[in-house]
C-alpha positions in Angstrom: 7.2 -10.8 27.3 10.6 -12.5 27.5 11.4 -11.3 23.9 10.3 -7.8 24.7 12.5 -7.6 27.9 15.6 -9.7 26.9 16.1 -8.3 23.4 16.7 -4.6 24.5 18.6 -5.8 27.5 21.0 -8.0 25.5 21.3 -5.4 22.8 22.3 -2.7 25.2 24.8 -4.9 27.0 26.4 -6.0 23.7 26.6 -2.4 22.5 28.2 -1.4 25.8 30.8 -4.1 25.4 31.5 -3.1 21.8 31.9 0.5 22.8 34.2 -0.4 25.6 36.3 -2.6 23.3 36.5 0.1 20.7 37.6 2.7 23.3 40.4 0.5 24.7 41.7 -0.4 21.3 41.6 3.1 20.0 39.1 2.1 17.3 35.9 3.8 16.3 33.0 3.3 18.6 29.8 2.1 17.1 27.7 4.4 19.3 25.7 7.3 17.8 24.7 10.6 19.3 21.7 9.2 21.2 22.2 7.2 24.4 22.3 3.5 24.1 18.9 3.0 25.8 17.2 4.7 22.8 18.6 2.2 20.3 18.1 -0.7 22.6 14.4 0.3 23.1 13.9 0.6 19.4 15.6 -2.8 18.8 13.2 -4.4 21.2 10.3 -2.7 19.7 11.1 -4.0 16.2 11.8 -7.4 17.6 8.3 -7.5 19.1 6.9 -6.2 15.8 8.2 -9.3 14.0 6.0 -11.4 16.3 3.0 -10.0 14.5 3.6 -12.0 11.3 1.7 -14.9 12.6 -0.7 -13.2 15.1 -3.7 -13.5 12.8 -3.1 -17.1 12.1 -2.8 -17.7 15.8 -6.4 -16.5 16.3 -7.4 -19.6 14.3 -5.4 -21.8 16.7 -7.2 -20.3 19.8 -10.6 -20.6 18.0 -11.5 -16.9 17.7 -10.6 -16.2 14.0 -14.0 -17.2 12.6 -15.8 -14.8 14.9 -13.3 -11.9 14.2 -13.5 -12.4 10.4 -17.3 -12.5 10.3 -17.8 -9.6 12.6 -19.9 -6.6 11.4 -17.2 -4.3 12.8 -14.8 -3.0 10.1 -11.7 -5.2 9.7 -9.4 -2.4 10.7 -11.1 -2.0 14.0 -11.1 -5.8 14.6 -7.5 -6.8 13.6 -5.5 -3.6 14.2 -5.6 -3.8 18.0 -4.4 -7.4 17.8 -1.4 -6.7 15.6 -0.7 -3.4 17.4 -0.5 -5.3 20.7 2.2 -7.5 19.3 4.3 -4.4 18.3 3.6 -2.3 21.4 4.6 -5.1 23.7 8.1 -3.9 22.9 7.4 -0.7 24.8 8.3 -2.5 28.1 11.9 -2.4 26.8 12.1 1.4 27.5 12.3 1.3 31.3 14.5 -1.9 31.1 16.9 -0.2 28.7 17.0 3.2 30.6 17.5 1.6 34.0 20.2 -0.7 32.7 22.2 2.1 31.1 21.8 4.2 34.2 23.2 1.4 36.3 26.1 0.8 33.9 27.1 4.4 33.9 26.3 4.9 37.6 24.2 8.0 37.0 20.8 8.9 35.7 20.9 9.1 31.9 19.2 12.3 30.7 16.2 11.9 28.5 15.6 14.5 25.7 12.4 15.5 24.1 13.5 14.5 20.6 14.4 11.1 21.8 10.9 10.5 23.2 9.4 12.0 20.1 11.5 9.8 17.9 10.5 6.8 19.9 6.8 7.7 19.6 7.3 7.8 15.8 9.0 4.4 16.0 6.0 3.0 17.9 3.6 4.2 15.1 6.0 2.9 12.4 6.2 -0.5 14.1 2.4 -0.7 14.5 1.9 0.0 10.8 4.6 -2.5 9.9 3.0 -5.1 12.1 -0.3 -4.6 10.3 1.4 -4.9 6.9 3.5 -7.9 7.8 0.5 -9.7 9.4 -1.5 -9.2 6.2 1.4 -10.3 4.0 2.0 -13.5 5.9 -1.7 -14.4 5.8 -2.1 -13.6 2.1 1.1 -15.5 1.2 1.3 -18.4 3.5 4.7 -19.6 2.2 6.2 -16.3 3.3 6.7 -17.7 6.8 10.0 -19.2 5.7 11.3 -15.6 5.4 10.3 -14.6 8.9 13.9 -14.8 10.4 15.1 -12.5 7.6 12.9 -9.6 8.7 14.6 -8.7 12.0 18.3 -8.1 11.2 18.0 -6.0 7.9 15.8 -3.4 9.5 18.1 -3.3 12.6 21.1 -2.7 10.3 19.6 -0.4 7.7 17.6 1.9 10.0 20.6 3.0 12.0 19.7 1.2 15.2 22.9 -1.0 15.3 25.4 1.5 13.9 25.6 4.8 12.0 24.5 4.3 8.4 26.6 7.1 7.0 29.2 4.6 5.9 26.7 2.7 3.8 26.3 3.2 0.1 24.0 6.1 -0.8 21.7 3.8 -2.7 21.3 1.5 0.3 20.6 4.5 2.6 18.0 5.7 0.1 16.3 2.3 0.1 16.3 2.2 3.9 14.3 5.5 4.0 11.3 3.7 2.5 10.7 2.2 5.9 9.2 4.6 8.5 11.4 3.3 11.3 14.5 4.7 9.6 13.3 8.3 9.7 12.1 7.8 13.3 15.6 6.7 14.3 17.1 9.8 12.7 14.8 12.0 14.7 15.7 10.2 18.0 19.4 10.5 17.2 19.1 14.3 16.5 20.6 16.5 19.2 18.7 19.7 18.2 15.6 20.5 16.3 16.2 21.5 12.7 14.5 21.5 9.3 16.1 18.2 8.5 14.7 16.6 11.6 11.2 18.0 10.8 11.5 16.5 7.3 12.4 13.1 8.8 9.5 13.2 11.2 7.1 14.1 8.3 8.5 11.3 6.2 8.1 8.8 9.0 4.4 9.9 9.5 3.7 9.8 5.8 5.1 6.3 5.4 3.3 5.1 8.5 0.0 6.3 7.0 0.8 4.7 3.7 1.6 1.4 5.4 -1.7 1.5 7.2 -3.7 2.2 4.1 -2.0 -0.8 2.3 -2.6 -3.0 5.3 -6.2 -2.1 5.5 -6.7 -2.8 1.8 -4.9 -6.1 2.2 -7.1 -7.1 5.0 -10.2 -6.5 2.9 -8.7 -8.8 0.2 -7.9 -11.5 2.8 -11.4 -11.5 4.2 -12.9 -11.6 0.7 -10.8 -14.6 -0.1 -11.5 -16.3 3.2 -15.3 -15.7 3.4 -16.4 -15.6 -0.3 -13.9 -17.9 -2.0 -12.7 -20.0 1.0 -9.2 -20.0 -0.6 -7.1 -19.1 2.4 -8.3 -21.9 4.8 -8.8 -19.4 7.6 -12.3 -20.3 8.7 
């Protein structure tokens, strides 16, 4: 909960300081078309998503993993709510970010429909990413050393921190393989257009693809854990 609240709060305050400094020095502001609360909320959402990398292993610590893994219920119905909870915990950052920006600007910040729609796409993208990351970090136990490297690259490449137009075209193309990037583009849009619809469709398509991969990965994990006993989960 501290991570879900403090991450968007600190992100918004740092962005406000950077924008103020850029305005005073005559430099270019790092702000994008969307209000700062949108980016701060998405930053907190992705920060909470990274907590899911060890959420399945944590079930072993609390003594519930063996019951979850041997359940007659399909693995997706057992483990998806657990990893989704880790990601959706970041949703508490929405009111925190909106209220903070409204206080800083001394007025109520307007909320547009595309911003809310983009954020909903971001939630779905982060839930799918949480499921995929949780499976990867169980299947490859040594991957935990790379956990700190997950947070910042997505922040930078998705367009949450700053506009990605200045990045090389190849890098922008690679960033589009993550559904959060397209969701951010939708939230940053000022009007509905064919391009925005395309980004929304791409985000949904990648989210579904991530979920399919995560579901397949969970079947492999359970087979290794129950039949082969090779993952030391039970």
